[in-house]
N, C-alpha and C positions, 0 to 999 in steps of 0.2 A: 273109310276115308279115302281121299284122293290126293295124289301128289301132283302139284303144279310146279313145273320148273320155270323159273323166270330167268332168262338169259341176260347176258351183258347188254345186248341190243335194246332191252327194255328200259335201261337206265333206272335211276332210283327217284325219279320225279313223279309228277302226276300221271304220266303215261302208265306206269306200273300200277298205280293205285286204281286208275279207271279200268284197266284190264282185269284186275282182281275183283273189282265191284261187279263187272260184267259177268265173270265166271260165277260169283256168288249168287247173282240173280238167276242162274240157271237151275237153282234148287239143290245144289250140293250142300250137304249139312256141315261137313268139316273139311277143311282144306289144309294141307301141309305145303307151305311155300318154302322153297329153298332157292336161294339165289347163288350165282357164282360169287364166291367169296371175294375175288379181286375187285369186281365192280362195286360190291358193297363196302369193302374195307378201305378203298381209296377215297370214298366220300362218306365217311362214317356219320357225320351229323345229319346229312340229308337222308341217308339210309335209315337211321334211327327214327327220324320223323315219319317216314313212309311206313316203316315196320310197325310203329305204334298205332298208326291209323288202320293198318291191316289187322292188327290184333283186336282193335275195337270192332272191326267187322266180323270177328269170330275166326279169323285165320290163325291157325297155330303154326308158328314159325319154328324152323329147325336149323341148326348149324350142321351142314352135311359134311361128310368126310373129315370129322373132327380128328385133329392130330396131324394133319398134312397141310401142305400149301400155306395159305394165308390165315388159317384158323389160329386164334390167339386166345390165351386165357383172359386177356383184357376184354375181349368181346363178350365173354360170358357175363360180365358185369354190365356192359354198356347196351347190349342188344335185348329187345323184349322178346326173348325166345321161350318156347315151351318144351322143346325137344332137342336132344343132342344125339347125333348119329355117329357111331364109331366107324371109322373107315375100315373097309374090308381088308386092307393090307395088314392090319393088326389082328384080324380074325383068322386069316388064312392058316397061320401056324400056331394059333393060341393053345392048342392041345399039346404041342410038342416043344414049343419055345417058351422058356420061363420068362424071358424079357417081355415078349408079347403078352403073356398072361398077366404079368405084373402091370403093364401099361393098361390093359383092358380093365383089370380090377380097379386101378386108380381112377380111370375115367368114369367107370360106373359109380364109384363112391363119390366122386366129385359131382356128377350129375344128380345123384340122390341128395347130396348135401344142399345143392342149389334148387331142389324141388323141380327138377327137369325130368321128363320122361326120357329114358335112355334106350336107344335103338342100336342094335348091332346089325350091320349089313354084311352080306357075303357069307352067310352060314351055309356050309355045304355038307357037314357031317353031323351025326348024332353026338359025337364027342364034343364038338364045338357047342352045340345046343345045350348039352348037359352042363358044361362048364359055365356058360353064360347065364343059364337059369339059376345055377347054384350061387353065382355071384350077385344075383338080383337084377339082371338086365330085364327091362320091361317088355321089349319087343325084339324078336329076332326075325330076320328076313334073309332070303337067299335061295339058291338053287336046291337046297335040301328040301324045300317045300314046293317050289315051282319056278320055272323060268319067268321072266317078266312077261306079262300078258297084256294085250290090248284090252281096253275096258269091256268090250262085249264078251270076250272070252273069259275075263276074270269073273264076271257075274256067274257064268255057267259053272266055272271051276268051283267057286264058293258054294254054289247050291249042291254040287256033287260031294263036297268035302265038309259039309256042315257037322258031321259027327266027329271031326277032328278039330275041336274048338281051340286047341292050343297052338295050332299052326297059324302063322302070319303070312299073308300074301301081299306082294307089291304089284300093282298094275303099272303098266307103262305110263310114265308121266305125259300129261298133255302139254303141248307146246303152245305158248302164247304168241308166237311170231306170226 
């Protein structure tokens, strides 16, 4: 899969939709689109309309950095998302900090209850991975596996690491600007 970051400058109108359609026309099978929450959340109705059209195109949408900034529980109900990404600030000390661990467990349970794929970002240790897997987190990503890679390097990395099927890799997002 590929992560496409749609920034504030793209807006939530037809410009964003046409850019996504253009990317989808390049042959990418699945796309994960994450927008900056502020741009989305200040114009919710327009964002929901565009997100629904993107989902119809096969784009899987995620709320990025969940638990920080403009993310809100209400948006889990309103937005047509498929994935929930737990912010790395909660993952950083999850093995040592009981409050972080409780928050992460709650977010994973919430995501599962809403039939969302749950992704933990910022995994850097085996202990973090073990805890997240034990709690039922679907995907873990972070420097424990690899630094962010440009698309060309990511393909080679994946070929070399095929025997490690449990590892998740994040390639550097493409910009639509």
